[in-house]
N, C-alpha and C positions, 0 to 999 in steps of 0.2 A: 391512227395516231392517238386516239383517246385511250386505247389500251396501253399504249407505250408510257404515257405519263404516270399512271398509277403504279405500273411495274417499276419504273425507275425510281419513283419515291420509295417504294417498298425496299428495293435494292439499297438505296442510300441509307434508309432507316436500319436495315440489317446490317450493313457495313459499319454504321455508327455504334450499334449494339456490340458487334463483334470487336471492335477496337476498344470499347469501354471494358469489356470482359477480359480482354487480353491484358490491358493495363492493370486491372485489378488483380489478376493472376500473378503478374510480375511484381506486384508490391511485396515487399518483405513483411512478414508478420511483425506486429508491435513488439518491441523489446525495450528493456531498461525501465528506469524510473519515470514516473509522470512529471509534467510541469505542474507544480502546485500553485493554486491561485487563492492565497489566503483571503478570507472574507467572502469568497464566492463558492468554494468547494464545501461539500457537506460530508460528514463522517458516515461511512456506510453502516456502522454499528449503532451509534447513539443518535444519529440525526443532528447533531450539533454542527455549526459552522466551524470549519478549520480556520482558526484566527491567526495562527502562527506556524512556522515550520519546525521549530527546534524539537518538538515532541511528536511530530506527525509520522505517519507510516503509510505504506501502500502495498497492495498485492496486485500482481498481474495474473489475470485469469482468462480462461477460454470460456466465452459465452456463445449462445446460439447465434448471436450477430457478429461474432468475431472476438478478438482479444480486447480486453479493456483493463483499466486499472480501477481498483476499489481503493478509495482514500479514507484515512482514519486520522482523528484529531490527536489521538493518544496511542502509544504502543499497546497498552492494555486493551484498547478497543479492537486492535487487529487480533490479539490473542483470544479475546471473547468471541469474535466473529468466527474465527477459524474453528474454535471448540464448538460453537453452535452448529457448524456444518451447513450454514445457510447458502453457501455458494460452492461452485466447483473448487477442487484443490488448486492452491496457487501454483503458478508456473515459476514465479519468482516473488521475493518480498524485499521491501526496501524500508529503511528507517533514516531519519536525519541524524546526522552527528549534532548533539546537543550544543556543542561549542562553536562548530563552523557552519552548521546549516547545510552542509553537503550531504547528498544521498549516499548511503552505504547499503551494500547487500546484507540483509538481516542476519543471515547465518554467519556472516563474517564479523559482524559488529560485536563489541564488548559492552555489556549492560551494567548500569549501576542502579540499584534500587535503594533509594534513600528517602526517608520521610522528610528530610529537610529540603528537598527539591520538589516544588509544586509542579504538577503536570495537569493538563486540562480536565482529565476525568479522574484525578487522584489515584493513578496507578503507581506513582512515585518512580516510574521507569524511564531512564534516558539512556540514549546509546552514544557510544564513542567509537571512533574508527580503529583505536589501538588499545592494547592493555595498558601501556603507559599513561595514556590520557585518561583511562578509566580509573587507574590507581591514583593519579593526580586529583581527579574529582572526588574520589573516595577519601583522600586525605583532607580535603576541605569540608566535605558534607557528611562523612560517615557513610553507613550503609554497607551493602554487600555487592561485590563484583560478580557477575554471571555471564556465562556464555549462552548461546541460543539454545542448546539441548537441554539445559536446566531452567531456562526462563519461566515457562508456563507452570512447571511443577512447584517452583519456589513461590511464584505469585499466588497460585491456589492455596498453598499452605498459609501464606500470609494473610489472604482473605479469610481463610476458615479461622485462623487465630483471632482475628478481629471481628468475627461474625458478620462480615460485610455481605450485603445482599446481592452478590454476583452469582452467575451461573457456574456450576461445578462442572 
């Protein structure tokens, strides 16, 4: 009987491990934007606290320990971080609509670069969900309306023109 007790405990422990592994395998991989916690989350690029959502951004990446989000306090920080190549390529990118605070897929957003709109790290970049919303903001603040494909190139030129100490 003494041999029976350790074996039954081993079987129970093995069964629990098998159930836990099966549950982990059935779990769908992380998708979509993160839940942002202003004042508690930290920017993956500059290390500053993410204090508000209107200018923030996020990327979803595969890491050794599974999928996770990298958070940024400014759209410019996300662009710098990707250009630095410090992490795996993003699976998805998200930005907040500057007017509504809603998450938008970064590649579908329309951007306004305007020096009359302050952003946490002075990238002057804000996102809008639609072209009409971006044009309305441009009418109020000036600046240039951009799509995702031209965003980084125009920003780098803007930094060069101003001799800003940012990575090229």
